[in-house]
Structure formats: structure tokens, C-alpha cells
N, C-alpha and C positions, 0 to 999 in steps of 0.2 A: 288155668284154663287155656287151651289152645285157641287163639283167636281166629286163625286162618289155617287151612290145610291145603298147601300147594303141592306137597309131595304125597305120593301114595304110600309106599313103604320105604322110608328113608334107608339108604341113599339112592334107591332105584327110582328114576323119574319116568312117569307115564308120558305118552305122546302129548296129551293135553297139558301136562305140567311143563313139559319142555317148551311148548308154544308160549305159555305164560312167562316162563323165565326169559325167553328170547325177547318178548315184547317189553318186559320189565327192564332188562339191561339196555335194550335198544333205545327206549324212551329216555333213560338217564343219560346215555351217551349223547343223544340228540340235544338234550337241554344244555349240557356243558359245551358242546361243539358250537351250537348256535349262539350261545351267550358270548363265547370268546371270539367266534368268527365275525359276528356283526359289529363288534366293537374294535376290530383291528383298524389301525390308522388313527385312532384317537390320541391326541397329544395335548398336554397342558392340564393344569389343575381344573379349569372349568370343564374341559372335556371329560376328565376322569370322574370328578365329583358330581357334575350336573349334566353329563351327556352332551356337553357343548351347547346347552340350552336349545336343543333341537328335537325334542321328543314330540311326536304327533299324538293326536287325541286318542287314537285306538291303542297305541302302546301305553299311554298313561292310564287308560281305563282298565285294561286287562292287568296291568302291573299293580294298580291299587288293590284289585281283588285278590290277586295271587299273593301279594305281600301281607294282606290281612288274614286270609283264611289259612288255617293250619290244622293239625290234628286236634287242637283244643276245640275247634268248631265241630268237626265231624264227630268227635267222641263226646265232648262236654255238652254241646248244644243239643245233640240227639238224645243224650242221657237226661238232660233237664226236661225235654219234651216227653220222654217216657215216664218221668216222674209226674207228680201232680201239677207242676208248672204248666205243662202242655204248650199250647201255641203262644202263650204269653211271653215265652222266651224269645219269640220272633221280634220283640220290640228292639232288641239289640241290633237287628238288621234293618227293620223298617224305619226306625228312628234315625239310623245311620244314613239312610237314603235322604231323609229330610236334612240332616246335619250337613251332608255333602253339598247340597244346594246352597246352604248358608255359607259354607266355606268357599265355594266357588265364586260367589258374587259379593262377599263381604271381606273375607280374609285374604284370598289370593291376590286381588288387585293391590292391596297394601304391600304384600310381600314382594311381588314381582316389580312393582314400581321402585321399591327400595334397593333392588338388585342384590339381595342377600344370598349367601351360600347356605346358611343355617338359620333355623328359627330363633335360637338365642341371640343371634347377631342383631335381630330387630330390636331387642330390648336395649342394646347399647345406643342405638339411634334414637329410641324413644325416651329412655330413662338415663341409665349410666352404665359404665363399664362393669361395675360390680354385678349388676343384675344379669348381664350376659354371661359372665364367668361362672356365677353361682348356678344358673340354669344349665349351662354346658356341663359342669361337673356332675350335677344331679342326673341329667339325661344319659351321659356317657356311662357312669357307674351303673345306672339302672339297666341300660341295654346289655352291658357285659355280664353283670352278676345275677340279674333277674330274668330279663326277657330271653336272651340267647340261650342261657342254660335251661330254661323251662322248655323252649322249643326243641332243643337237642334231646333233652331227657324224654319228653313225650313221644318223639319220633323213635328214639332208640328203644323205648319201652315196648312200643307196638311191635317192632320188628324182632326184637330179642324174644318176645313171647311167641311170635309167629314161628321162630325156629326152636322154641322150647329150650333156649339157652344151651343148646348142644354144641358139640365140636365137630367141625367138618374140615377135612384136609389139614388137620392140626391147628385150626384157627377156632377159638371159642366165639360162637355167634351170640355174644351176650351184650349187655347194655354198654359196657366199655368199648367193645369193638364197633358197635353201631354208632355210638357217640362220635368216635373219631371218623368213621366213614361219612356220616352226615356233615360233620364239620369240614372235612377235606373237600367234599363235593361242592359245598357252598363257597368255600374260600377260593377254590380254583378259579372260577370265572369272575368272581369279584376282584380278586388280586390282579388279573390281567386286564379286565375291561371296565371296572367301576360300575357306575350307575347305568350306563348304556347296556352293558352285559346283563345286568339285573333285569332291565326292561324287556329286552328281547327274549331272555329265558322265561320271564314271566308271561310273555305272550303265549308261549306253548303251554306252560304250566297252568295258567289261568283258564285257557280253553279246555284243557283236560279235566280240570276240577269241575267246571260246569257240566261237561258231558258225562263225567263219571257220576256226578250226583243224579243226573237224569236217569242213567242206567240203573242205579240202585233203586230209585223210586219206582221205575217201571217193574222191576223184578219183585219188589216188595208188594206193590199194589196187586200184581198178578197172583202172588202167593196167597194174599188175603182173600182174593176172589175164589181161589181154588181150595181154600182150607176146608177140612172135613167138619162134620157136626161136632165131634168131640173137641176139636180146637176152638170152635165158636163157643161151646158151652164153657170151656175153661176161660176164654177171654171175657165172657159175660160175668162169670164168678169173680174173676180178678178185678174187674171194674168195681164191683161192689165192695170187695175187701179193701182196695186201695183208697177209694174216694167216698164210699157209702152210697153212691148213686145206684139206684135200682132201675135196670132197663125193663120196660114193660114186656109182658108175655107176647103182646102183639108184635112189637119190634123185634123180639128174639125170633119169633116164627118167621117174620118177614126176611130177616137176613139169612136165616138157615136155608130158605128156599131160593134166595138170590145167589147168583154167581158173579155179581158185580162187586169188584174190590172197592170201588168208590162208595157204593151204597153201604156196604158193611163198615167201611172206615167211618162214615158219617154217624152211624148209630153207635158204634163202640167208643167213639172219641168225642161225642157231642159235648160232654161235660168239660173237655179240655180245649175245645175250639173257641176260646175266648181270650181277649187280649188284656183284660183287667182282673187284678187280684185285690183282695181287701187291703185296707191300709195297714193292718197288723202283720201282713205277710213279711217274712224275713228275706225273701229272694227278690221279688219284683213287685212291691206294693204299689197301689194306685198313686200314692204320694211321690214315688220315684218317677213315675211317668210324667207327673206334673213339673218336676224340677230336677230331682236327683240324677236321672239317667241322661239328661242333657249335658251334664258336666263332663263325665268321661267321654261322651260322644264328641263334643266340641273339642275337647283336649286331644283325643286320639286322632280325629280326622283333620283337625285344623292346626294343631300345635306340636304334633309328634313328628320328629325329624324323619324317621324312616318311612313314614307315609307321605308327608309333604314334600320330600325330596324329589319325588316324581314330578309333581306339579311345578316345583321351582326350576326343573329342567325343561319345561315346555318351551316351544319355539315362539309362542306368543300367549297373551292372556286368553285370547279366543280359543286356542288349541287346548290350553289347560282347562278352561271351563267346559269345553266339549268332552274332554276325557273324564272330568269329574261327574258330569251329568250321565255319561255312559256307565260309569261305575255305580252311580246311584240307582239307575234302572236295574242293574244286575243285583244290587242289594235287595230289591223288592222280590227277586226270584229265589234268592238263596234259601229262605225258610221252607220253600216247597221241596227243595232237594236235600235239605238237612234235617229240618224239624219234622216234616211229615213222615219220613222214614223212621224216625225215633218213635213216633206214636205207633206206627205199624209194628215195629219190633216188639213193643210191650204187648200188643194184642196177640202176637204169634209166639213169643219166646219168654213170657214172664217167668215160667218155671225154670228156664235156664238162667235167668238173671237172679232168681232166688238162690239157685244152687251155687252160682258164682259168688254171691254175697257170703255164703257160709263156708267158703274154702279156707284153707289154712292162711292164705295171704291176706284175707280180709277179716271177717269176724273171728276166724279161728284163733288168731294171735291174741285178740282182745279178750275173748272168752277164756282162754287159758290163763291170761293174767288175772282175770276176775276170780277164777277158781283158786288160784294160788294165794291170793291176798285176803279173800273174804273172811277166812277164819283165823287170820293172823293179826292180832291186835297191834303188832309192831309195824304193820304195813299199811296202816290207814292213811295213806298219803295219795290216794288215787280215787277218782270218781269216774263213772262210766255213762256217758250220754248215749242215747239211742234215738232213732227216728220213729215216726208214727207207724211205718210199715213193720218194723221189728216188733213194736208193741202189739200189733195185731196178729202177727205170725207166731210170736213166742210170748204170749201173755204171762205164763208162769215164770219164765226166766226174767222178763221185764219187771215183774213184781219183786222178785228176789233182788234184782239190781237196785230198784228204788229203795228198798229197805236198807240195803248195804250203804248206799250213798247217803241216806239220812243219818245213819250211824256215824259214818266217816265225817260228816259235817256237824255232828252233834245237834241235829235238828229233830224235834218231835213232830211226827206227821200222823195224819189220819188217812190210811191208804184208800179209803172209800170217798174221801172228800173231793178228789179230782180224778180225771182219767190219768192213766199211768204216764203218758208223755208230758202232760202239763205239770204233774207232780214232780217229775224228774227235772223239768226245766226250772221250776221254782227253787228246787234244792241247789242246782248248779249255779243259778243266779245268786243265791245267798252265799255260796262258797266263793264266787267271784268277788262279791263285796267284801267278804272277810279277808280274802287274800290281799286286797289292796292295802290293808293295815298290818299285815303279818310280815315278819322277816322272811327272807327267801327260803331258808331251810325249813320253815314251818308251813309253807304254802301247800295246798292240795292241788295236784295236777289232774287235768282231765285227759283220759285216754282217747284214742281215735273213736269216732262215733260208730256204734253198731248199726248196721243197716239191714233192712228186710230184703232189698233188691239191689243188685249191682247195676245201676242204671247206665254207668259208663260202658257197659258191655253191649249196649243197644246196637250201635253201628257195626262194631266188629262181628256181632252175631249175624246181622244181615249179610255181611261179606262172606262169612264162613258157610252159612247155610243156604243162601239164595243165589249168590253170584257164581255162575258155573265156571269151571276151569276150561282151558282151551282158547284163551285170549282175553275174555272179559275180566277174569280175576287178575291176570298179570297187568292189564291196563289200569285197573283200580288201585292195585298196590303201588304202581308207578306214579299214578296221579297223587296218591296220598303222600308218598315220599317227596314228590315234587312240591307239594304244599309246604312240607317242612323245610325243604331246601330254600324255596323262594322267600319264606318269611325270615329264615336265618340269614340269607344273603343280604336282604334289605337291612336288617339290623346291623350287620357287620359293616356295611357300606356307610350307614348313618353314623355309627359310633366312630369310624375312622375319619369321616368328614368333620365331625364336631371336634375331635382332638386336634386334627391338623389345622383347621381354619380358626377355631375359637381359642385354642390353648397354645399349640406349638407356634403358629404364626404370630399370635398376639403377644406371647410372653417369652418365647425361647429364641425365635429367629424371625424378627419382624420383616426383614428384607429377603426372605428365602425365595429362591427362583421357583418357577413352575415345576421344573424337573425335581427339585428337592421336595416340594410339597407332595407330588405324586409318589415319590419314594417313601416319604413318611406315611402317607395314606396306606400304601401297600404293606409296609411294615406293621402298621396298626392292625390291618386285617389278619395277618398271621398271628400276631401277639394275642389279639382278642379271641381268635379261634382256639388257640392252644389253651388259653385261660378258661374259656367256656367248656371246652371238652374235658378238662381236668375236673371242673366243678360239677358238671352235669350228672355223672354217675353217683355222686354223693346224695343226690335227691332220692335215691332208691332205698336209703336206710330206713328201717321201720320207725325209728324214733323221730323221723322228720315227716311223719304221715300228714301233718297239717300244713306242709310248706306251700301247697298250691292254693290253699285258702288265703295264706298270707300274700302270695303273688297276685291273686285276684283283687285283694283289698289294698295292695301296696299303693296303687295309683290314688287312693283316697287321701294319702298323706301329701301328695305333691300337686295333683291336677287341679283342685279347687283354686289354689293360689296362683298357679300359672295362668289358668283361664281368666281369673279375675283381673290380673294385672294387664293382660292383653286387651280384654274387652274394655277395661277402664281407659287404657291408652288410646284405643280407637275412638271412644265416645267423648272423652274430655281432653281438649287440647291444652288445658291449663293444669292438668295433673302434674304435680312436682316430681322430681327425680327420686325422692325418698319413697314414693309409692312402689317402685320396683323391688328393692330389697325387702321392704316391709311385707309385701304380699308373699314373696317366696319363702321368707323365714317364718312368718306367723302361721301359714297354712298347716305345716306338719305339727306345730305345737298345738293349735286348736283341735285338729283332728285327733291327736293322741289323747288330749284331755277328754274328748267325747268318747273315744273308744275304750280307754282303760279306766276311766273314773266316773264320768257324768252319765253317759248313755250307752253302756256296753251292750245292751240287748237290742238296740235300734239297728234296723237294716243299714248296711254300710252305705248304700246310695243316699239314704236320708241323712246320714252323718256328713256325707260329702256336701249335700245341699246346705246344711247348717253352717259348715265351714266356709263354703263359698259366700253365703250371705254375710257372715261375720267379717270376712276379709273385705268385702265391698264396703261395709259400714266403716271399717277403719280407714280405707282409702278415701272415702267421701269426707271424713273428718279432716284428713290432710289436705284434700282439694279445697275445702272451705277455709281452713285456717292458714295455709301457706301455699297459695296457688303460684304457678309459674308467672313470672313478670311479663313474659311475652308468650303468646300461643305457640304451640308446637306446630311446625309446618314441615311435612316430609320432603326430603330432597331426592328427586329421582336420579338413580344411578344405573339405569338399565338401558340396554340398546335394543330390546325387543319391543314389539308393538303392544301398547296397553290400550286395548279397545275391546269392550265387552261384546261377546258374540250374541247377536239377536236370536239366532237359531237355537243356541244353547239355552238362552233365557226362556224361550217358549217351551223347549223340551223339559227344562227344569220345572216349570210350572205344571206341566203334564205329570211329571213324577210326583210332585206334591199332591196333586189331585188323586192320583192312583193310590198313594199312601193313605190319604184320608178315607178313600173308599174302602180299602182293606180294613182299616181300624173300625169304621162304622159297621161293616159287614160282620166282623168277628167280635163286636163289643157286646158284653153281657149287660143289657139294660134292666134285667129283672132282679139281679142280686145287689143289695145295698152294699156300697163300698166303704162307708164311714160309720157303720154301727159301732157305738161305744167309743168313738174317737175323742169327743169332747170330755167324756167322763175320765178316760185314761189320761188325757192331757192335764186336766185339773188335778188329778191324783198325783201326777208326777211332781207338780210344783208345790202341792200341799205337803208331800213327803219331803 
């Protein structure tokens, strides 16, 4: 599917398309030029890695947002909103606002007082050298092989699809080409300017992201207000198909007569404008809001090097806190410019999403595989999951798949005993349990899930169908590319800082000069960029269709232990050194046991919560049985002012109040959240 249409009849450019192209190229040139230009004159390792500890609050705030938001938010979060999850997905943003306030007034004072370059460095001061080295290796490897490759791939995928993977001027505009283009653009200003270049480039890119999101929301809301009667009828029918919600005839008549986009939006999406989902939901259950979601949030915003590096480079604690509070306020705004457009996209373009789902690239490949193996007794080594939308849209095919899966698993079923989706889930769960005890060659593999709608097409559809050419589209395309570049640049800078300061300086050249450290850092930027650009196109292989699910869940293996060991270190001055390595090593082991053996069907956020609590219990045992002989007292090694900003504290409290108001306003008090929870819990332990 062509996501965007910038060209009229390729290769002839219209006047409007030429304006878009000029704006697009001009924006990218401006980002690189400003990034390099504003960092000129910076010398020394502190200047290169931490911007000379001279960043102001406004640079920090915009840089935090730009480093955080990428195509995953625009595509993935809008897609989740278009799906049944709806506004509940906004918890990733609104809880992040609350998390940032905690980070600014609990985490940041500890880190700045210690005068550290990297987050792992704090573990050596609090526990031991092994803890620092182990965390450094984990974070560096994750940045290079997981985070940067995912960002490069997602950006390259959007733009290669935009150009239909065609060849222009003898150059193939495919994923490989765009992977290298994105990598080179990001590496260019990071190589020369380090963190300061990232911060100044992010100022432009962060502003463009917010403005671009507002532009899309305005066009989307206007299109919904101007939608004709047939479009409204289709939207009403789709609401019933997707969720089972029936909109009253009175409300339907009301929105048909109305030309208000906001009024139509409220009626068509009333069932999705809630922040809480039942405990058994697999995406964002109410239990995750209570604990599970706090773990990745606190880890990401408080202990993630590529995010925290901005605040470590602040000119004072007060400036860092002001920047964090500013970013927290912007996080409250993000759902309105990312989630709301996703909801509108499904109202207007659900038929396009359905068509996209059944293309060759999506359901087509899986359905062809199903047809080729269903009558072949020698090929009974695959099962086929599908979502609820597919079951509703293609009930006959779903029934056929359920019967095949049952035969492949050698399970007797009564097709009328459950709905098709639940029946298929039970079969696949049984297969998962059997696979745990089978040798590798006898295991049954699950194909990529069949879907009724391609929800990830939500934001691209808004771009292609609603944002006009002649300037707006070029700006939006540039802003989205800027989002990719800023996130990638931040990760490259963080990875090079960790290798240089935590590994090279500590183990290879302890007395290295500032000039040598900067040289090593720049070399790392180039090496990591080349590595990531080589790996990124591999994510496009069909057999790796589940790689992004793994990337999303990957943090579950490491973040509970990292968060536990930091919080425990903050709270207990007598926690012994053994707590450091114990938490870092036990976390992935516990999470793996839960994921692959004990609770494979549990939402990954709930698995993270169980892992986090388990690690804390282990650390508490060590604290009780072998406490430090003397309490830990941090030694200040910083030259910047460590004084909390009263103004930032007041504004932070305002952000917390606004977040609470948003949750209360969009909370569904009528739907029970824990129906069947105790029965399921007791059944689990009885089994």
C-alpha cells in the first residue's frame, strides 16, 4: 500500500510537490547544520559527552521529547488507539508525565550530586564495579542491536514504502538505501558535536513534532466534521463490528445532522474514551496501571542512558528539574496529537485498514501458507493465530483454521463450545505447553497473526488522504524523519558514552586523555552506525515477523532488575554490595521462567511486576542477613549547583494534578475491572 503520495506522475513533479520537496530537504539540512554549528568550539570529554554540563531547561525539555518520540509512537500508538485499546494507550504518555516528576525530584539529585557521566557508573559508587560493568554491557548491546536497528528499520520502512521501493536516478529507494541515509544523517552531527549537537538539533525537531501533530489533528477533526452520511453510516457499523457497541438511533441522527467534528468524535468513540481495561486484557490491563506500567516508565525515564544523558548535562539541578517538568507537561499533550488522530482514522478509513490487512504483505502470505499445509499431513508443524477482528470479518475461514489447529495439536474440540477466538487461544496455549517438553525438531511453530484491520496504517492514512501537498505534507514528512533521526542520534551518543567511559576508560586505557576519549567516542558513533545499518534491513525478512513484539517485550528481561537495584540502593543505606549483581542477573532469569514456562499467557507488564517484586524480595533477604557494616554515604563529585528549584516543584505538582484530572475524566467507573479475577487466580494455583 502506498502510504503517502508526494509525486503526481513519477518522475514529473507538480508545483505543490516541488514545494513539499524543498521544505523536506531544507528542514533536514537545517537540523544537521544547527546541530553541528551550535556545538562548534566544544572541547574535552565532558563537553562532547555531556555538553559541558551547560544545557538550559528549554533545551533539555525539547530534547527529551524529541529523543523519545519516533515513528513507533506515530504509527504504533495511533494504531493501538484505532484498535479496541483506544485512549487507554495514552497511559504510556500520561504516566510518563508523572514518572518524569518522580525522576526530577528523586533520581536526578542523586545522579548530579555523584557527578557521573553514565547511569551504570552510579552502580559502582553504590555497590561494586561488577554491577557497573554488567549494566554497561547490557545497555550498550541493547542500544546497538535492538533499539537503534528498530528505529532505523521503522523509519526506512515508511520512506521506502512512500517511494514504492522504486529506482530513481539509478538509486534504489528501498529499505537498505534509507537505512544508510537515516544512519548517516544522525551520525553526522553526533560525530562532530556530541550531546550538545543532539540537544540543539532536537530543539528544532521537537518543536516540529508537536506542531506537526497539531496539524494532523486539525485536518482529521475537520474531515470528520465534513464527512458525508455514507461515511458516518459506515463508521457506526464498524463500531458495532469491532466492539459490539450499538450506537442509539438518536445519537446517529444527531451526528448526521451535526457538522461538528468534535461532537461526531465523541459519539463514535465514546466506548474507547476510557483509561481502564479489565484485568484479563493482554495489552494494558488495570493491574498494569497499578504496578506493571510503572516499571518500564521509571526505567526508561530515570535509568535509560540515552534519555537521562540530557539531564546529566544540565548546568544545575534546578535547570534539569525545570527541563524535566517542561517535558512532563508536553507528555500530557502528546495523546491529543497522536492518539486522537488514530481514533479518527478508524472512523474515516476502516475500510482502507481492512484492505491493507488482506494485502499480500500481511494476511496474504499467512493465508497462502495455511492453504499449502492444511491438507498435507507431513506439514503439521504450524498453527495460525488470528485476532477478534479477523474472526468477525472472516468467520468461515476462522472456523476452518480452528479445526486445522486442533488437528495439528491433536486436540479434540467442540467448535460450538466457545467463540472462535477463545477456542483458538485455548488450542495455541495448549500447544505452547506441549512445546516446552518437546525436542526442538518436534515443536509446532505459530505463524504471524492474521488480522482483520491493519491498525498501523492509521497515521499514514491520515497523512496520505488528509494532509494536502504544497507545504504541509513536506513539513510532516520532514518532522517524522526528524523524529527518527533524533531518537537514533540520542542512542548513538549514549552507546558511545557508555563504551568510552564505562568500558574503554575503565579497562583499556585508564589514564586516557580527553582528546583520546573524544576520539574513541567518535569512532564508536561510526562503528555503531555501520553495525546498525547493516542489521536493520534484516528485520524486513518475513520469517522475522514477530521481531517487534520481541523488541517491545525485551525490556521485561532487564528493566525490573535494574529498577529494583537502583530503588533499593536509594532507600536502604545498608544494602550490601552483593545486591547489585544479584538483581541484574536474577531479573532476566525470573522473567524468562515466567514467560516461557510458568505464565506464558500473562500480559508482559504483569510479568514485569512479578519479576520486580521477586527481585525486591531477594534483595531484602540479603539486606537482612548480611547488611553493610557502615551505612552508604554518597560523596559529592560535582561542581554544579545542587539546589532544588521551587518553581519547578510547584509546576511539577500542577502537572500531577492535571494528570489526575485527565485520568478521572476518562475513567470508566461503570465497567467492573476485576470480574473473575479471584476465580482465575485460585484456578492457576490449583492447576
